[in-house]
Every structure is written in C-alpha cells, then in structure tokens.
C-alpha positions as CSV (number, residue, x, y, z in Angstrom):
1,M,123.1,69.8,122.3
2,A,123.5,73.1,124.3
3,I,125.8,74.5,121.6
4,N,123.4,73.5,118.8
5,S,120.5,75.1,120.8
6,F,122.5,78.3,121.3
7,I,123.4,78.6,117.6
8,A,119.8,77.9,116.7
9,N,118.6,80.7,119.0
10,L,121.1,83.1,117.5
11,K,119.9,82.2,114.0
12,E,116.3,82.7,115.0
13,N,117.0,86.0,116.7
14,F,118.9,87.2,113.7
15,R,116.1,86.2,111.4
16,R,113.4,87.8,113.5
17,G,115.4,90.9,114.4
18,D,115.2,94.3,112.6
19,I,117.9,95.7,110.4
20,V,119.7,97.3,113.4
21,T,119.8,94.0,115.3
22,Q,121.1,92.2,112.2
23,L,123.9,94.7,111.6
24,L,124.9,94.4,115.3
25,Y,125.0,90.6,115.0
26,I,127.1,90.8,111.8
27,N,129.6,93.3,113.4
28,V,129.9,91.4,116.6
29,G,130.1,88.1,114.8
30,M,132.9,89.3,112.6
31,F,134.8,90.6,115.6
32,I,134.5,87.3,117.5
33,L,135.4,85.2,114.4
34,T,138.6,87.3,113.6
35,A,139.6,87.4,117.3
36,L,139.3,83.6,117.6
37,T,141.2,83.1,114.4
38,G,143.9,85.4,115.6
39,I,144.2,83.4,118.8
40,V,144.5,80.1,117.0
41,L,147.2,81.6,114.7
42,I,149.2,82.9,117.6
43,L,149.0,79.5,119.4
44,F,150.5,77.9,116.3
45,R,153.1,80.7,116.1
46,L,151.7,82.0,112.8
47,P,151.4,85.8,112.2
48,P,147.8,86.9,112.2
49,V,148.3,90.3,110.7
50,P,148.7,89.4,107.0
51,W,145.5,87.4,107.1
52,L,143.5,90.2,108.7
53,N,144.9,92.7,106.2
54,W,143.0,90.9,103.4
55,L,139.7,92.1,105.1
56,E,140.9,95.6,105.9
57,L,141.0,98.4,103.3
58,P,144.5,99.4,102.1
59,A,145.3,103.0,101.3
60,W,147.7,102.0,98.5
61,I,145.7,101.7,95.2
62,E,147.8,98.8,93.9
63,A,147.0,96.8,97.1
64,F,143.3,97.7,96.8
65,I,143.2,96.5,93.2
66,R,144.4,93.1,94.5
67,Q,141.7,92.9,97.2
68,P,138.7,95.0,96.0
69,W,136.3,93.2,98.4
70,S,138.0,95.0,101.3
71,L,135.9,98.1,100.4
72,L,133.0,96.1,101.7
73,T,134.5,93.9,104.4
74,Y,136.4,96.7,106.2
75,M,133.2,98.3,107.5
76,F,132.4,95.2,109.6
77,M,135.9,94.9,111.1
78,H,137.1,96.4,114.4
79,A,140.5,96.8,116.0
80,G,139.5,96.1,119.6
81,V,136.7,95.7,122.1
82,F,136.3,99.4,122.8
83,H,136.4,100.3,119.1
84,L,133.5,97.8,118.6
85,L,131.6,98.8,121.7
86,F,131.7,102.5,120.8
87,N,130.5,102.0,117.2
88,M,127.8,99.5,118.1
89,L,126.4,101.8,120.8
90,W,126.1,104.6,118.3
91,L,124.7,102.3,115.7
92,Y,122.1,101.1,118.2
93,W,121.0,104.5,119.4
94,F,121.0,106.4,116.1
95,G,119.9,103.3,114.1
96,R,116.7,103.2,116.2
97,L,116.2,106.9,115.8
98,F,116.8,106.7,112.0
99,L,114.0,104.1,111.7
100,N,111.5,106.6,113.1
101,F,111.9,108.6,109.9
102,F,113.2,106.2,107.3
103,S,112.7,102.6,106.3
104,A,114.8,99.5,107.2
105,R,115.8,99.3,103.5
106,H,117.1,102.8,103.7
107,L,119.2,102.0,106.8
108,R,120.7,98.9,105.1
109,G,121.5,100.8,102.0
110,L,122.9,103.9,103.8
111,Y,125.1,101.7,106.1
112,I,126.8,100.3,102.9
113,L,126.8,103.7,101.1
114,G,128.4,105.4,104.1
115,G,131.1,102.8,104.3
116,L,131.8,102.9,100.5
117,C,132.0,106.7,100.5
118,G,134.2,106.7,103.6
119,G,136.6,104.1,102.1
120,L,136.9,105.8,98.8
121,L,137.6,109.2,100.3
122,Y,140.2,107.6,102.5
123,I,142.0,106.0,99.5
124,L,141.7,109.3,97.6
125,A,143.2,111.4,100.4
126,Y,146.1,109.1,101.0
127,N,147.1,109.1,97.4
128,V,146.5,112.8,96.6
129,F,147.9,114.7,99.6
130,P,151.7,114.6,100.0
131,Y,151.3,114.6,103.8
132,F,150.4,110.9,103.6
133,S,153.0,109.8,101.1
134,D,155.1,108.0,103.7
135,A,152.2,106.2,105.2
136,V,150.2,105.2,102.1
137,Y,151.9,101.8,101.6
138,S,151.4,100.6,105.2
139,S,148.0,102.1,106.1
140,Y,144.8,100.1,106.4
141,L,141.3,101.2,107.4
142,L,138.7,99.2,109.4
143,G,135.6,100.0,111.4
144,A,131.9,100.9,111.0
145,S,132.4,104.6,112.0
146,A,131.9,105.9,108.5
147,S,128.6,104.0,108.1
148,V,127.4,105.1,111.6
149,L,128.2,108.7,110.9
150,A,126.3,108.5,107.7
151,I,123.2,107.4,109.7
152,V,123.7,110.2,112.2
153,V,124.0,112.9,109.6
154,A,121.1,111.7,107.5
155,T,118.9,111.7,110.6
156,A,120.1,115.2,111.5
157,V,119.4,116.5,108.0
158,R,115.9,115.0,108.1
159,E,115.0,116.1,111.7
160,H,117.6,118.8,112.6
161,E,115.5,120.2,115.5
162,Y,115.1,116.8,117.1
163,T,116.6,116.7,120.6
164,V,118.6,113.8,122.1
165,Q,119.6,113.2,125.7
166,F,123.2,112.9,126.7
167,M,124.5,111.9,130.2
168,F,126.0,114.9,132.0
169,I,125.0,117.2,129.1
170,G,121.3,117.0,128.8
171,A,119.1,117.7,125.7
172,V,121.0,118.6,122.6
173,R,119.5,119.2,119.2
174,L,120.5,116.6,116.6
175,K,122.0,119.2,114.2
176,Y,124.5,120.2,116.8
177,V,125.5,116.6,117.4
178,A,126.2,116.1,113.7
179,L,128.0,119.4,113.3
180,F,130.2,118.7,116.4
181,M,131.2,115.2,115.1
182,V,132.0,116.6,111.6
183,A,134.0,119.5,113.0
184,L,135.9,117.1,115.3
185,D,136.9,115.0,112.3
186,L,138.0,118.0,110.3
187,L,140.2,119.1,113.2
188,F,141.9,115.7,113.5
189,M,142.5,115.0,109.8
190,T,146.3,115.1,110.4
191,S,146.3,113.2,113.7
192,E,147.5,109.6,114.3
193,N,144.2,108.2,113.2
194,A,143.9,110.5,110.2
195,G,142.5,107.8,108.0
196,G,139.6,107.1,110.3
197,H,138.7,110.8,110.5
198,I,138.8,111.2,106.7
199,A,136.6,108.1,106.4
200,H,134.1,109.7,108.9
201,L,133.9,112.7,106.6
202,G,133.1,110.5,103.7
203,G,130.4,108.8,105.6
204,A,129.0,112.2,106.7
205,L,128.8,113.3,103.0
206,A,127.0,110.1,102.2
207,G,124.4,110.8,104.9
208,W,123.9,114.3,103.7
209,W,123.6,113.1,100.1
210,F,121.1,110.5,101.0
211,A,118.8,112.7,103.1
212,S,118.9,115.6,100.7
213,G,118.3,113.4,97.7
214,L,115.4,111.6,99.3
215,S,113.7,114.9,100.2
216,C,113.7,115.6,96.4
217,G,112.4,112.2,95.6
218,H,115.7,110.5,94.7
219,D,116.9,107.5,96.7
220,V,120.7,107.1,96.3
221,T,120.5,103.7,98.1
222,K,118.1,102.2,95.6
223,W,120.8,100.5,93.6
224,I,122.4,99.0,96.7
225,N,119.1,97.5,97.9
226,A,118.5,96.2,94.3
227,V,121.9,94.3,94.5
228,F,120.9,92.8,97.9
229,D,117.5,91.8,96.5
230,F,119.2,90.1,93.5
231,L,121.7,88.2,95.6
232,G,118.9,87.2,98.1
233,G,116.7,85.9,95.3
234,K,114.0,88.5,95.9
235,W,114.6,90.4,92.7
236,K,111.8,90.0,90.1
237,P,111.5,91.6,86.7
238,A,109.1,94.4,86.4
239,P,105.6,92.9,85.5
240,R,104.3,93.7,82.0
241,K,101.7,96.3,82.0
242,P,98.3,94.9,81.1
243,K,96.5,96.0,78.0
244,M,94.7,99.3,78.6
245,N,91.0,99.0,79.3
246,V,89.1,102.1,78.7
247,H,86.4,102.8,81.3
248,Y,84.1,105.7,80.6
249,S,83.1,107.9,83.4
250,D,79.5,109.1,83.8
251,K,80.4,112.3,82.2
252,Q,81.7,110.5,79.2
253,K,78.6,108.3,78.9
254,D,76.4,111.4,79.1
255,Y,78.4,113.1,76.4
256,D,78.1,110.0,74.1
257,Y,74.4,109.8,74.7
258,N,73.8,113.4,73.9
259,A,75.9,113.2,70.8
260,R,73.9,110.2,69.5
261,K,70.7,111.9,70.4
262,K,71.6,115.0,68.5
263,Q,72.7,113.0,65.5
264,C,69.3,111.2,65.4
265,S,67.5,114.5,65.9
266,D,69.4,116.0,62.9
267,E,68.6,113.0,60.8
268,I,64.8,113.1,61.6
269,D,64.8,116.9,60.9
270,R,66.3,116.2,57.5
271,I,63.7,113.4,56.7
272,L,60.8,115.7,57.8
273,D,62.1,118.5,55.7
274,K,62.3,116.1,52.7
275,L,58.8,114.9,53.5
276,R,57.4,118.4,53.4
277,K,59.1,119.3,50.2
278,S,58.7,116.1,48.1
279,G,56.0,114.0,49.9
280,Y,56.0,110.6,51.5
281,G,56.8,108.8,48.3
282,S,60.2,110.4,48.0
283,L,61.4,108.8,51.2
284,T,63.6,105.7,51.0
285,E,62.8,102.5,53.0
286,E,65.6,103.3,55.5
287,E,64.2,106.9,56.0
288,K,60.7,105.5,56.5
289,K,62.0,103.1,59.1
290,S,63.9,105.9,60.9
291,L,60.8,108.1,60.9
292,F,58.6,105.3,62.2
293,R,61.1,104.4,65.1
294,S,61.2,108.1,66.0
295,E,57.5,108.3,66.2
296,E,57.4,105.1,68.3
297,R,59.9,106.6,70.8
298,R,57.9,109.8,71.0
299,V,54.6,108.1,71.6
300,G,56.2,105.7,74.2
301,K,57.7,108.7,76.2
302,E,54.3,110.5,76.2
303,G,52.6,107.3,77.4
304,R,55.1,106.9,80.3
305,Y,54.9,110.5,81.3
306,G,51.1,110.4,81.2
307,W,51.0,107.2,83.3
308,A,53.3,108.7,85.9
309,T,51.2,111.9,86.0
310,D,47.9,110.0,86.4
311,D,49.4,107.9,89.2
C-alpha cells in the first residue's frame, strides 16, 4: 500500500508540475531505472554495457543507423550521480529563468532541439575530423548538457544584460555566463571528453538559433511541439474558415445612403425637366409615382421640422 501511494504521489506531482519539473522527473527516473537494471544484470553476471549502449548515441554512423532512437534517448541518460546532479541543477536554475521570458512549450521544444543539434554535431565531428578516427567506432554520447546549454544560451540571447548570482563570485551578467561556457567547450574540444564538449557547442548553436529566430517571429521549435501534440492526441486539424460575412461600418452606411439619395435626386430632376418641357401628360405611370413619393417625403420633412420648431 505504501509503495502504491508513493507511486501515485509521483504520478500526481509529475502531472501537476511544470515543464521543468517534468524534465527533472524524466531524467532522474531514467537514471534510477538504468542504474537498477545494471545492478540486476551484474548480480546475474551479465554485462550491462551492451544494453546501455542501445540508449546512448554512437559516433559511428553505421551504428547510429541501427539505433536511430538513440538521438533522442541519449539526452535523458547520465553516466553517474554527479553528472546527473550537475545537469539537473543547471536545468532547474536556468529552466526557471527561461520561463520568465518564454513559454513552457518553448522550453520543451528547445530541450529536444538542443539535444538533437548537439548529437548531430557530435556525429559529424567524429566522422569528419581525422583526430577522432581511432575513437569513432567505440565512442558513445550521453547526458542532457547540450539541451541545458541550449536553454542557457537562448536566455542569454534574449536577456543578455540580466544578472545572476553565483556563490563566491557574485552578480554576473548572463551574456558572460554563456560566453564563458561556450569558450570553455571550444578550448576542450580535443580533451578526453571531446564528444561532450562538441555536443555542448551544438546545443549552444540551437539556443542561439531559437532565440534569434523567435525575435524575428520564427519559432524553430514549432515542429517539435507539433509532433508532441500529435503523439499526445492534442493535435487537431485547422478549423475551416467560416463564410465571410460583410459588416458595413457607419461610414459605409452613410456612403450608401448618400449614393441612393443622389440617385433619387437625379431621377426627380430628370422627371421635373421632362414635365417642364412636355407637360404632365408626357410622364409615364412610374415617373408619376416617383414624383408623387418625392413630394410626400418633402411635405413629411417640412411637417416634422415645423412641429419640432413649434414645440
């Protein structure tokens, strides 16, 4: 009963939490699941590494073709507790800050976009640069760092003068935080964790791409959120536009009234001119009726105006 209650509370907290909380839950949950699975495999003297490699992103293109889903799953995997802790702290801090300037859908889409760009740049670099030729067949990428850096850079591009507080350092402008992290990754591209630093740069590019595009009215995460909406059953076809109903403004009504009034006035002038030239007998029945209606309207107006004046 206690376990069921605990699981029910986790589900409810996940459902009620914002996008930052949900991403934290997913990352921590994946870490616990893979760690427990690895322990079970070790207890039965089974090697856990081949199983985990199916969720990590391989640098070798042929291996990636055999497991294309790893381009998505790797960004929720972590190599150890401290790796997980560092990434989740940055995700929590800058994810909350990100939501002050962007929406939750933007954060969800950018997390995925940053991971995709970081993973693709990692594969590209390991297959293009001869420096990685010896390591390409045995290298795998995992971690949320590329996604997190995309969030950091996007926030810095949007609010580059915003200051954040760091312990032992004090207030630092957000643009300097982002520049420092990017510069650090550039300097360590050939280090032991070269793949991770290259992926970070891909995530940073995604963050800059997103924030710059959004400032121009183009959301590069729109297609990612559309996929999530479709998979979640929230996608709906665009509603058909209703038939156009024309509503005339007051100016339009005045214009139409004046046009009709002028047309009637011109018609009466024509009838009166004919009357003067040819006499009453030359008028048609329709012309006589028009003349009579015009005289009625004239007399009616004079009567109304006279009554108002008398009053």
